[in-house]
C-alpha positions as CSV (number, residue, x, y, z in Angstrom):
1,M,111.8,122.7,76.1
2,T,114.7,122.4,73.1
3,L,118.3,123.8,72.8
4,V,117.7,126.5,70.9
5,E,114.8,128.0,73.2
6,F,117.3,127.4,76.0
7,L,120.0,129.1,74.6
8,H,118.1,132.0,72.9
9,P,118.3,134.4,76.1
10,I,121.9,134.3,76.1
11,E,122.5,134.1,72.3
12,K,124.7,137.2,72.7
13,N,126.2,136.5,76.0
14,S,130.1,135.4,75.8
15,N,131.7,132.4,74.7
16,R,132.2,130.9,77.7
17,D,128.2,131.5,79.3
18,R,127.3,129.8,75.7
19,C,129.5,126.8,76.2
20,L,128.7,126.4,80.2
21,A,125.2,126.7,79.0
22,V,125.2,123.2,76.5
23,L,126.9,121.4,78.6
24,Y,124.4,122.5,81.4
25,Y,121.7,121.6,79.2
26,K,122.9,118.1,78.2
27,L,123.7,117.0,81.6
28,R,120.4,118.4,83.2
29,Y,118.2,117.8,80.4
30,E,119.3,115.0,78.3
31,N,121.3,113.1,81.3
32,I,125.2,113.6,79.1
33,E,127.4,114.0,81.5
34,S,130.2,115.4,79.4
35,L,130.8,116.6,75.9
36,T,134.0,117.1,73.5
37,A,134.6,120.8,72.6
38,E,133.4,120.0,68.8
39,Q,130.2,118.6,70.1
40,I,129.9,121.4,71.9
41,K,130.7,123.9,69.1
42,N,128.1,122.0,66.7
43,A,125.4,122.1,69.2
44,L,125.8,126.1,69.1
45,V,125.8,125.8,65.2
46,H,122.4,123.6,65.4
47,S,120.9,126.1,67.6
48,R,121.5,129.0,65.1
49,V,123.6,130.7,67.8
50,P,125.4,133.8,66.2
51,K,129.1,133.5,64.9
52,A,128.9,129.6,66.3
53,A,130.8,128.6,63.4
54,S,133.7,130.8,64.6
55,V,133.6,129.9,68.3
56,N,137.0,127.7,69.6
57,A,135.2,126.1,72.4
58,A,138.4,124.0,73.2
59,D,140.4,127.5,73.9
60,V,137.3,128.8,75.8
61,L,136.9,125.9,78.1
62,A,140.6,125.6,78.9
63,K,140.5,129.4,80.0
64,S,137.1,128.4,81.8
65,G,139.0,128.1,85.3
66,S,136.8,125.7,87.9
67,L,133.6,126.0,86.2
68,V,134.6,123.0,84.0
69,D,136.9,120.3,84.5
70,S,137.7,117.1,82.3
71,P,137.1,113.7,82.6
72,G,138.9,112.1,80.4
73,S,138.6,111.7,76.3
74,S,137.3,110.5,73.8
75,G,139.4,108.6,71.1
76,A,142.0,111.8,70.8
77,A,139.1,114.5,71.8
78,R,139.2,115.5,75.5
79,L,135.9,115.5,77.1
80,W,134.4,118.2,79.2
81,R,131.7,118.5,81.8
82,I,130.5,120.9,84.1
83,T,131.0,121.6,87.8
84,D,129.0,122.6,90.8
85,A,130.7,126.1,90.4
86,G,129.4,126.0,86.5
87,K,125.9,124.8,87.0
88,K,125.5,127.7,90.0
89,H,127.1,130.1,87.1
90,V,124.6,128.8,84.5
91,R,121.7,129.1,86.8
92,D,122.5,132.5,88.2
93,L,122.9,134.0,84.3
94,M,119.8,132.6,83.4
95,G,118.0,133.2,86.4
96,L,117.1,129.7,87.0
97,P,116.4,127.9,90.3
98,E,118.4,125.1,92.6
99,A,115.2,122.8,92.3
100,D,113.7,120.1,90.4
101,A,114.2,120.0,87.0
102,E,110.5,120.6,86.2
103,V,110.6,123.8,87.9
104,E,113.9,124.7,86.7
105,H,112.4,123.9,82.8
106,D,109.1,126.0,83.7
107,V,111.3,129.1,85.0
108,S,113.1,128.8,81.7
109,E,109.9,128.6,79.6
110,L,108.5,131.7,81.4
111,N,111.4,133.6,80.9
112,R,111.2,133.1,77.3
113,L,107.9,134.3,77.1
114,L,108.4,137.2,79.0
115,T,110.8,138.3,75.9
116,R,107.3,138.0,73.7
117,L,105.0,140.1,76.2
118,T,104.1,143.7,75.8
119,D,101.1,144.2,77.8
120,P,102.8,145.5,81.1
121,I,100.0,144.3,83.3
122,V,100.3,140.7,81.9
123,K,104.1,141.1,81.8
124,G,103.8,141.7,85.3
125,F,101.5,138.6,86.4
126,V,104.0,136.4,84.9
127,E,106.9,138.1,86.3
128,E,105.8,137.6,89.3
129,S,104.8,133.9,88.3
130,V,108.3,133.3,87.6
131,T,109.6,135.2,90.9
132,C,107.4,132.2,92.8
133,L,108.5,129.3,90.8
134,K,112.1,130.4,92.0
135,A,110.8,130.4,95.6
136,G,109.3,126.7,95.3
137,A,105.6,129.0,96.1
138,L,103.9,126.4,93.2
139,K,100.5,127.6,94.4
140,A,101.2,131.5,94.0
141,A,102.8,130.7,90.5
142,V,99.9,129.1,89.2
143,V,97.6,131.6,90.4
144,F,99.9,134.6,89.0
145,L,100.0,133.0,85.7
146,W,96.5,132.1,85.7
147,A,95.4,136.0,85.9
148,G,98.1,136.9,83.1
149,A,96.3,134.2,80.5
150,V,92.8,135.4,81.5
151,R,93.9,139.1,80.8
152,T,95.2,137.8,77.7
153,L,92.3,136.3,76.7
154,Q,90.0,139.0,77.3
155,E,92.0,141.4,75.2
156,K,91.5,138.7,72.3
157,V,87.7,138.5,73.1
158,I,86.9,142.2,73.8
159,L,88.0,142.7,69.9
160,K,85.1,140.6,68.8
161,G,82.9,143.2,69.4
162,V,80.9,143.7,72.9
163,H,77.6,142.7,71.4
164,Q,79.0,139.2,70.3
165,V,80.8,139.0,73.5
166,N,77.1,139.8,75.2
167,T,75.4,137.3,73.7
168,A,78.1,134.8,73.9
169,I,77.8,135.3,77.5
170,S,74.1,135.6,78.2
171,I,73.8,132.0,76.6
172,H,75.5,131.0,79.5
173,D,74.7,133.2,82.5
174,P,71.7,135.4,81.4
175,S,71.8,137.4,84.4
176,A,75.6,138.6,83.8
177,R,76.4,142.2,84.0
178,Q,76.8,143.4,80.4
179,V,80.3,143.8,79.1
180,K,81.0,147.4,77.6
181,K,85.0,147.6,78.0
182,Q,88.0,144.7,79.1
183,D,87.6,145.5,83.1
184,D,84.2,144.5,82.8
185,F,85.1,140.9,82.7
186,Q,85.6,140.9,86.2
187,Y,82.6,140.9,87.2
188,I,82.1,137.6,85.0
189,R,82.9,134.2,86.1
190,D,86.1,132.2,84.7
191,K,84.2,129.3,83.7
192,T,81.8,131.6,82.1
193,F,84.4,133.7,80.4
194,L,85.8,130.7,78.9
195,L,82.8,129.6,77.1
196,A,82.2,132.8,75.9
197,A,85.4,132.7,74.4
198,E,84.9,129.3,72.7
199,G,81.5,131.6,71.9
200,V,83.2,134.2,69.9
201,G,85.6,131.6,68.1
202,V,89.0,132.7,70.5
203,L,89.1,129.0,72.0
204,D,88.0,125.6,70.3
205,K,86.3,123.1,72.4
206,A,89.4,121.4,73.0
207,E,91.1,124.5,74.6
208,R,88.1,125.7,76.2
209,T,88.1,122.0,78.2
210,T,92.1,122.0,78.6
211,L,91.7,125.7,80.2
212,E,88.6,124.7,82.3
213,A,90.8,121.8,84.1
214,A,93.3,124.3,84.3
215,L,91.0,126.9,86.0
216,D,90.1,123.9,88.7
217,L,93.7,124.0,89.4
218,R,94.0,127.5,89.9
219,N,90.9,127.4,92.2
220,K,92.6,124.6,94.5
221,C,95.6,127.0,94.4
222,G,93.8,129.9,95.3
223,H,91.7,129.1,98.2
224,P,92.7,128.0,101.8
225,T,92.8,124.6,101.6
226,K,95.7,122.0,102.6
227,Y,95.9,121.1,98.6
228,S,99.8,121.8,97.2
229,P,100.6,120.6,93.5
230,G,103.5,119.1,93.2
231,P,106.6,119.9,90.4
232,A,104.9,118.0,87.7
233,K,101.5,119.1,88.2
234,A,102.7,122.6,87.5
235,K,104.6,122.2,84.9
236,S,101.6,120.4,83.4
237,F,99.5,123.9,84.2
238,I,102.0,125.9,82.8
239,E,102.4,124.0,79.5
240,D,98.9,123.6,78.8
241,V,98.0,127.7,79.7
242,S,101.2,128.9,77.7
243,N,100.4,126.7,74.9
244,I,97.2,127.5,74.4
245,V,97.1,131.4,75.2
246,F,100.9,132.4,74.8
247,P,101.6,130.4,71.2
């Protein structure tokens, strides 16, 4: 995730919020502990934040109270770093969990995705996934995101026409129920559906095989087993599904 993407949800917030978000991002994702006011302003400008060129970052930070402190200077320029109170402010502002960086990254990515979704059912599934991520419930987050992804793929596949869709399905499962509308996909196994999606040109082979691996993880998470994915595994799943289904 780039700084541009991280700042996008709050690009219309106050200058203080945006400056704090830069400090938070640089610390959390780039391990840069402190920045000058000019570096913070330049980060906002390079991220194409509206009216960033006119921000007086030094004045903004000087008035930010306990949210920042100054550990010293770089030449003649004062350095600024975000405090624990400032980190909490940014997490609350952006709906980020106090958790592993991978999980935090995933929440931010899915929140950004939510701003683009129009189907209320898909949006509901992704919102549930975000809620689960924030609570550390990674298995549930995987299951909900998969449900939203599959519904999105169903919408794309059904547009190819039911005759073409049923022909593609029958190649891999001759006994499968005929699809007449989108809701009929609930009677088709997900693996068969992915093969059919490739057959009608919605997915290519590489995308289909990647989503099959994601489906395997979804099935492990959706069944009553002892398996539990770690943050890195959940992150990989979210990246693969998001990049293929929600480009």
